C-alpha positions, 0 to 999 in steps of 0.5 A: 499500499502506498503512503497516504493510502486509505488503511495501512500504517500511513493512514491518517485519521484527519483530512488532508485538507484542514484549511479553507483554501482558495475556493472557500473550502468544502461545498464550493461546487454546491454553491450558486453561480453568483456565490462561486463567482464572488469567491472567484473574484476574491481569489484572484484578488488574493492569489492571482488569475493563474493560481485560481484558474489552476485551482478550478482546473484541479477539480476537473482531474477527479473523474467522479467530481468531473462527472457530477460537477463538469458543467459547473467546473466549465462554467467557472473556468470560462468565467475566469478566462472571460474576466481575468484572462489575457487581453481582458480589462479588469 
């Protein structure tokens, strides 16, 4: 079993992510579009466009999350690119 896998000698009882994070923590994808856009605006202001876009795209790497929330992830990516992407005026 690999390190950090569920079970085994290296398993942790505590969740890996223990802080709120850039996107507002757990429940980000269950929020309304308006709430997610506010969080994305705040994220860009604090961490920068590329960092926040990366955080959104990481959500798309998990097949189960992508299957359930793919449309929201794509919409958030498009929102960031349209509002903060290269060539846009802020």
